[in-house]
C-alpha positions in Angstrom: -4.6 21.1 -1.3 -1.9 18.4 -1.8 -2.8 15.1 -0.3 0.7 13.7 0.4 3.9 14.9 2.0 7.1 13.0 0.9 10.4 12.3 2.7 13.2 10.4 1.1 15.5 8.7 3.6 18.9 7.4 2.4 19.9 4.0 3.7 23.4 3.2 5.0 23.9 0.3 2.7 22.7 2.2 -0.4 19.3 3.1 -1.8 16.5 4.9 0.0 13.1 4.6 1.6 10.4 7.0 0.6 7.9 7.9 3.3 4.5 9.1 2.1 2.2 10.8 4.6 -1.5 11.6 4.0 -1.5 15.2 5.1 -5.1 16.3 5.8 -5.1 15.8 9.5 -7.9 18.3 10.0 -10.2 16.2 7.8 -9.0 12.9 9.2 -7.1 12.5 5.9 -10.3 12.2 3.9 -9.9 11.5 0.2 -10.1 11.9 -2.6 -10.3 15.4 -3.9 -10.5 15.7 -7.6 -6.7 16.3 -8.0 -5.7 13.3 -5.9 -5.6 10.8 -8.6 -3.1 12.8 -10.7 -1.0 13.4 -7.6 -0.8 9.8 -6.4 -0.2 8.5 -10.0 2.6 11.0 -10.5 4.3 10.0 -7.2 4.0 6.2 -8.0 5.3 6.7 -11.5 8.4 8.5 -10.1 9.0 5.7 -7.6 8.8 3.1 -10.4 11.3 5.0 -12.5 13.8 5.5 -9.7 15.9 2.4 -8.9 17.3 4.2 -5.9 13.9 3.9 -4.1 13.7 0.4 -2.7 10.7 0.6 -0.4 7.7 3.0 0.3 6.2 3.6 3.7 2.6 5.0 3.7 1.1 6.6 6.9 -1.3 9.3 8.0 -0.8 12.6 9.7 -2.7 13.3 13.0 -4.9 10.7 14.6 -6.2 8.9 11.5 -4.6 6.9 8.7 -7.6 7.9 6.5 -11.3 8.1 7.2 -12.1 7.5 3.5 -14.5 9.5 1.5 -15.5 13.0 2.6 -19.0 12.7 4.0 -19.7 16.4 3.6 -19.0 16.3 -0.1 -21.2 13.2 -0.4 -24.1 14.9 1.3 -23.7 18.0 -0.8 -23.2 15.9 -3.9 -20.2 18.0 -4.9 -16.7 17.4 -6.1 -16.2 13.6 -6.7 -19.9 13.0 -6.1 -21.3 15.7 -8.3 -23.3 15.3 -11.5 -25.2 12.5 -13.2 -24.6 8.8 -12.6 -22.4 8.7 -15.7 -20.4 11.6 -14.4 -19.9 10.0 -11.0 -18.9 6.8 -12.6 -16.2 8.6 -14.7 -15.0 10.5 -11.7 -14.5 7.2 -9.8 -12.6 5.8 -12.7 -10.4 8.9 -13.1 -9.8 9.7 -9.5 -10.5 6.7 -7.1 -9.4 4.0 -9.5 -6.3 5.9 -10.5 -5.3 6.1 -6.8 -5.7 2.4 -6.1 -4.2 1.3 -9.4 -1.2 3.5 -8.7 -0.6 2.1 -5.2 -1.2 -1.4 -6.4 1.1 -0.9 -9.3 4.1 0.2 -7.2 7.0 -2.0 -8.3 8.8 -1.7 -4.9 7.3 -3.1 -1.7 4.8 -0.9 0.0 4.5 -0.8 3.8 1.4 0.7 5.4 2.1 2.1 8.9 -1.5 2.4 10.0 -1.5 5.0 12.8 -5.3 5.2 13.5 -8.7 4.6 11.9 -8.6 3.3 8.3 -12.1 3.3 6.9 -13.7 2.8 3.5 -11.2 3.8 0.8 -8.6 4.3 3.6 -9.0 0.7 4.7 -8.8 -0.5 1.1 -5.6 1.6 0.4 -4.0 0.1 3.5 -5.0 -3.3 2.2 -3.1 -2.7 -1.0 0.2 -2.6 0.9 2.5 -5.6 0.8 3.2 -5.3 4.6 0.9 -3.8 7.1 2.0 -2.7 10.5 -0.7 -1.3 12.9 -0.5 1.0 15.8 -2.5 -0.2 18.8 -4.8 2.8 18.1 -5.6 1.6 14.6 -9.0 0.3 13.5 -10.3 -0.9 10.2 -13.7 -0.8 8.6 -15.6 -0.8 5.3 -18.9 1.0 6.2 -20.0 1.5 2.6 -23.5 -0.1 3.1 -24.0 2.1 6.2 -23.8 5.0 3.8 -26.1 3.4 1.2 -23.3 2.8 -1.3 -21.0 -0.1 -2.2 -17.2 -0.5 -2.4 -16.3 1.6 -5.5 -12.6 1.2 -5.1 -12.0 -2.5 -5.8 -12.3 -3.5 -2.1 -14.7 -6.3 -3.0 -11.8 -8.0 -4.8 -9.1 -7.0 -2.3 -10.6 -7.6 1.1 -11.5 -11.3 0.6 -7.9 -11.9 -0.5 -6.6 -10.3 2.7 -8.9 -11.8 5.3 -10.9 -14.6 3.5 -14.4 -14.4 2.2 -16.4 -14.9 5.4 -14.5 -12.3 7.3 -14.7 -9.8 4.4 -18.4 -10.5 4.2 -18.9 -9.9 7.9 -17.0 -6.6 7.7 -18.9 -5.4 4.6 -22.4 -6.6 5.4 -22.5 -5.5 9.1 -20.5 -2.3 8.5 -18.7 -3.0 11.8 -15.1 -2.0 12.3 -12.4 -4.2 13.9 -9.7 -3.1 16.2 -6.0 -3.6 15.7 -5.9 -6.8 17.8 -8.7 -8.4 15.7 -7.1 -7.2 12.5 -3.9 -9.0 13.6 -5.8 -12.2 14.4 -7.5 -12.1 11.1 -4.3 -11.5 9.1 -5.3 -8.0 7.9 -2.0 -6.7 9.4 1.4 -8.3 10.0 1.7 -7.1 13.6 0.5 -4.5 16.1 2.9 -2.3 17.9 2.6 0.5 20.5 1.5 3.7 18.9 4.7 5.5 19.8 6.8 2.7 18.2 4.9 2.6 14.9 7.2 4.6 12.6 10.3 3.1 14.3 9.1 -0.4 13.5 7.9 0.5 10.0 11.2 2.2 9.1 13.2 -0.7 10.5 11.3 -3.1 8.4 11.7 -0.8 5.4 15.4 -0.7 6.0 15.6 -4.5 5.9 13.6 -4.4 2.6 15.8 -1.7 1.1 19.0 -3.7 1.9 18.0 -6.2 -0.8 19.2 -6.0 -4.4 16.7 -3.6 -6.1 16.1 -5.5 -9.4 15.6 -8.8 -7.8 13.4 -7.2 -5.1 11.1 -5.8 -7.8 11.0 -9.1 -9.6 10.2 -10.9 -6.4 7.2 -8.5 -5.7 6.0 -9.0 -9.2 6.1 -12.8 -8.8 4.1 -12.7 -5.5 1.5 -10.4 -7.0 1.1 -12.3 -10.3 1.1 -15.6 -8.4 -2.3 -14.8 -6.9 -3.9 -15.2 -10.3 -1.7 -17.7 -12.1 -1.6 -21.4 -11.9 1.5 -23.3 -10.8 2.8 -24.0 -14.2 2.5 -20.4 -15.3 4.3 -19.3 -12.1 7.1 -21.7 -12.8 7.5 -20.4 -16.4 7.6 -16.8 -15.2 10.0 -17.7 -12.4 12.4 -19.3 -14.8 12.4 -16.2 -17.0 13.0 -13.8 -14.2 15.6 -16.1 -12.5 17.6 -16.1 -15.8 17.7 -12.3 -15.7 18.6 -12.2 -12.0 21.6 -14.6 -12.5 23.1 -12.2 -15.1 23.2 -9.2 -12.7 26.3 -8.0 -10.8 24.1 -7.9 -7.7 23.7 -11.7 -7.9 27.5 -12.1 -7.8 27.8 -9.6 -5.0 25.2 -11.4 -3.0 26.9 -14.8 -3.4 30.3 -13.3 -2.6 29.0 -11.5 0.5 27.5 -14.7 1.9 30.7 -16.6 1.3 32.7 -13.8 2.9 30.2 -13.5 5.8 29.5 -9.8 5.3 26.4 -7.7 4.3 26.0 -7.3 0.5 26.3 -3.9 -1.1 23.8 -3.8 -4.0 23.7 -1.2 -6.8 21.1 -2.4 -9.2 23.6 -3.5 -11.7 
């Protein structure tokens, strides 16, 4: 069964927004099945190759964003959790790691519209997004220890970067979940909106992102991501190289001209 439904929404000023929806509502969007790594990687590779797509919105069908790993499969030691320790390790690398690497490797901004519970792998996937908007029905948790396991999806690297070490430690070591209001206060999400307004807000934000020049937008995301792990001098050097490329684009001239003429810019990626 496919994991994700896709909807491409053209934007008035050019370009498009791609909406991805986890589509296993009857299983609270549990993941991953063994084919999910290939599916997510293929979708993200397509996005990266398509300059028309300028922003991705990720949400869940039904009442959950994603409940994370399938507990029935864990108990039965089947599918992702079948076989020897070596086999399970390889399945995590081939499936779980492929999913998180693909989402993290998106070259365009990723907005998570968190519509309900986001637990375990679901919480960590939401945490991979550049912008996170939560419904007031959302909640977040990393209950790995409660299940006798540890974060196998890179969450131990990601969560402290999103909320700080001490809050990440509290979430992981106690296995307690946090509600949307707490997630907002801790900086795990950008803002909380009424549930009925979630997709309206996410798509409005995506439209603002998509209105930016696509090549400069992708370079700006790359700078933010790489800046987490570079020193200041390295960031300056990379910024100078990217800036030189940006100055040579037609979109740069269009942007300057649009500001001088007091009108919105129309960007083509040239």
